[in-house]
C-alpha positions in Angstrom: -0.1 -0.1 0.1 1.4 3.4 -0.6 1.8 6.0 1.6 0.8 9.4 1.1 2.1 12.5 2.0 -1.1 13.0 3.9 -0.5 9.7 5.6 3.3 11.2 6.9 1.7 14.4 7.8 -1.2 12.6 9.9 1.8 10.3 11.7 3.5 13.5 12.5 0.7 15.2 14.2 -0.2 11.9 16.1 3.4 11.8 17.5 3.3 15.8 18.1 0.0 15.4 20.1 1.3 11.8 22.3 4.6 14.0 23.0 2.7 17.3 24.5 0.3 14.8 26.1 3.2 13.1 27.6 5.1 16.6 28.8 1.7 17.1 30.3 1.4 14.6 32.5 4.7 14.5 33.4 5.0 18.5 34.4 1.7 17.3 36.4 3.2 14.6 37.8 6.0 16.5 39.2 3.3 19.6 40.6 1.9 16.6 42.3 5.0 15.4 43.7 5.9 18.9 44.7 2.5 19.8 46.1 2.8 16.7 48.4 6.2 17.7 49.5 5.6 21.2 50.3 2.5 20.6 52.3 4.6 18.0 54.8 7.5 20.4 55.0 4.9 23.1 56.2 3.5 20.5 58.8 6.9 18.9 59.5 8.7 22.2 60.1 5.5 23.8 62.4 6.0 20.5 64.3 9.9 21.3 64.9 9.4 23.8 67.1 6.8 22.1 69.1 9.2 19.7 69.4 11.5 21.9 70.9 9.6 23.3 72.9 7.3 20.5 74.5 9.7 19.4 77.3 8.7 22.3 78.9 4.8 22.3 78.2 3.6 23.6 81.5 2.3 21.4 84.0 0.6 22.5 87.2 1.9 19.9 88.9 5.7 20.4 88.2 5.2 24.2 89.0 4.1 26.5 86.5 7.0 29.2 86.7 9.9 27.0 85.9 8.4 26.1 82.6 7.4 29.3 81.3 11.1 30.7 82.2 12.4 28.0 80.3 9.6 28.6 77.3 10.6 32.5 77.2 14.3 31.8 77.5 13.7 30.4 74.4 11.4 33.4 73.2 10.4 36.1 75.4 7.3 36.3 73.3 6.0 33.4 74.6 3.1 34.1 77.1 0.8 30.6 77.7 0.3 27.6 76.3 -3.5 26.5 75.0 -5.4 23.2 75.1 -8.5 22.6 73.6 -9.9 19.3 74.9 -10.3 16.2 72.4 -8.7 18.1 69.5 -5.2 18.9 68.2 -4.8 22.1 69.2 -2.4 21.9 72.1 0.5 24.7 71.3 2.3 27.7 73.0 0.8 31.0 72.4 3.1 34.2 71.8 2.5 38.0 71.1 4.1 39.7 68.8 4.5 43.1 68.2 1.2 43.3 65.9 -0.5 41.0 64.2 1.5 40.0 61.5 4.5 39.5 63.3 3.6 35.6 63.7 1.8 35.3 61.2 5.3 33.7 59.4 7.0 32.7 62.2 7.4 29.5 64.5 6.9 30.1 68.7 10.9 30.5 68.7 10.7 33.2 65.8 11.7 31.5 63.2 10.4 32.1 59.5 7.8 29.6 59.2 4.8 29.9 56.8 2.4 27.8 59.5 2.9 30.6 61.7 2.3 30.4 65.4 -1.2 30.4 67.5 -0.7 34.6 68.6 -2.8 36.8 71.4 -3.9 40.1 69.4 -1.4 42.5 70.2 -3.6 44.7 71.8 -4.8 42.4 75.1 -2.7 42.1 77.8 -0.3 39.7 78.0 -1.0 38.5 81.3 -4.7 37.6 80.1 -6.4 40.0 82.1 -9.1 41.9 80.1 -12.8 41.2 80.0 -12.4 40.3 75.9 -9.0 38.4 74.5 -8.7 37.1 71.1 -6.2 34.1 69.9 -5.4 33.3 66.0 -4.0 31.1 64.3 -3.6 29.5 61.1 -6.2 26.9 59.6 -3.6 24.1 58.3 -4.3 20.5 56.7 -4.2 17.8 59.0 -6.3 20.0 61.8 -2.6 21.9 62.5 -2.6 24.9 64.3 -6.1 26.3 64.8 -7.5 23.7 61.8 -9.0 21.5 64.6 -12.0 24.4 65.2 -13.9 23.0 62.0 -14.4 20.0 64.7 -16.4 22.5 66.0 -18.8 23.2 63.3 -20.3 20.0 63.7 -22.8 20.4 66.5 -22.3 17.0 67.7 -19.3 17.6 68.7 -19.6 21.3 69.5 -22.2 20.1 72.3 -20.3 17.0 73.5 -16.4 19.0 74.0 -16.8 21.5 75.9 -13.3 22.3 78.1 -9.9 23.7 77.5 -7.1 25.3 79.3 -4.8 27.7 79.4 -1.6 27.5 81.3 -0.4 30.9 81.8 3.1 31.7 84.4 1.5 32.1 87.5 -1.9 30.2 87.1 -4.5 28.3 84.6 -7.5 29.4 83.2 -10.0 26.9 83.1 -12.0 27.3 79.5 -15.5 26.7 78.5 -16.8 27.0 75.5 -20.0 29.1 74.9 -20.8 30.0 71.0 -19.3 29.1 67.4 -19.7 31.5 65.2 -18.4 32.5 61.4 -18.1 36.2 60.8 -16.3 38.0 58.4 -12.4 39.0 59.1 -12.9 42.7 60.0 -16.4 42.2 62.6 -16.1 45.4 64.2 -17.2 43.7 67.5 -15.6 40.6 67.7 -11.9 41.8 66.9 -12.1 44.4 68.8 -10.4 44.1 71.9 -11.1 46.8 74.5 -14.1 46.2 76.1 -13.4 47.6 79.1 -16.9 49.7 79.5 -20.1 47.4 80.9 -22.2 49.0 78.9 -20.1 48.3 75.5 -19.5 44.9 76.5 -23.2 43.9 76.3 -23.2 45.2 72.7 -20.5 42.4 72.0 -22.3 39.6 73.4 -25.4 40.8 71.2 -23.7 40.4 68.4 -21.9 37.0 69.4 -25.4 35.4 69.5 -26.6 37.2 66.6 -23.8 35.5 64.5 -23.5 32.3 66.8 -24.4 29.0 64.6 -24.0 27.1 68.1 -24.0 27.7 71.7 -23.9 26.1 75.1 -24.4 26.3 78.9 -25.1 29.1 80.0 -25.8 32.6 78.2 -22.9 35.2 78.9 -22.8 37.9 80.7 -20.9 41.0 80.8 -19.1 39.6 84.0 -17.7 36.9 82.2 -13.9 37.0 81.1 -14.2 35.9 77.8 -11.6 34.3 75.2 -12.2 34.0 71.3 -10.4 31.6 69.3 -10.0 32.4 65.6 -9.1 31.0 62.1 -9.8 31.4 58.6 -12.8 29.3 57.0 -13.3 27.8 53.9 -17.1 29.3 53.2 -15.1 32.5 52.1 -12.2 34.6 51.4 -12.6 36.9 54.4 -14.9 34.2 56.8 -13.5 33.1 60.0 -14.2 30.9 62.6 -14.4 31.6 65.6 -14.7 29.6 69.3 -15.8 31.8 71.9 -15.4 30.6 75.3 -15.7 31.6 79.1 -13.2 31.5 81.7 -14.7 29.4 84.5 -12.4 29.8 86.9 -8.2 30.1 87.3 -5.9 28.1 89.6 -2.4 28.7 90.6 0.7 27.1 92.3 1.7 28.8 95.3 5.3 29.3 95.0 7.8 26.2 95.4 5.2 24.3 97.2 3.3 22.5 94.9 -0.1 23.2 95.8 -3.2 24.6 94.1 -5.3 26.9 95.2 -8.4 28.6 93.4 -10.0 31.9 93.0 -13.3 32.9 92.7 -14.9 32.9 89.5 -14.9 36.3 86.9 -12.0 38.0 89.4 
């Protein structure tokens, strides 16, 4: 059978198409491999700082002062350690000069894309304000504040209501009160100065207006509150916020290891 020029042209085009398809496939494969490696390196990087610091994770029985002296020797910006029970949230808390510093720095102060859990720069690092805001990235595998997603499930939210914030001189015991999805620029939820009692009533109103779920007794202006905030997949500027009340705090007497309980809402 005689092969015409059209045959060779078709054959050549087929080879070109197949070659281009093979190149595209290999590029996609390489990109997928890079993406997996990149995700792994991000998660691994955030864990490295934690591995260094977890040896001195505060333990009330061992004495808070010593553990925090070690943590603050690593980074003086460390001001607490948060644990939300039955989640992966178990991290040091830092406070920077603004709310951008620790978006891309680990708790040791090293460059890290997964950032840190940090206290709003306008809050008192001793956790004495009526309302405080903690922020952290929404990372894969529930890392950082990624596990706040768990509270979007009402069953989980209702069953898992406790957490702790360890400080150099005391432990704050948390009770979840409301789970919200809000805008990143919400002028109530992300405001930290609420010294006026009548203004705090406006904050409470906003919390309950935006709440997807609530639990426990309704918050009052006498409650000291901590809001945990992270990004939400429901929108570019959407944020998930878990509002907790501080139900009581305890402190270790210096050198004794004994614990006394302060009155609620002090």
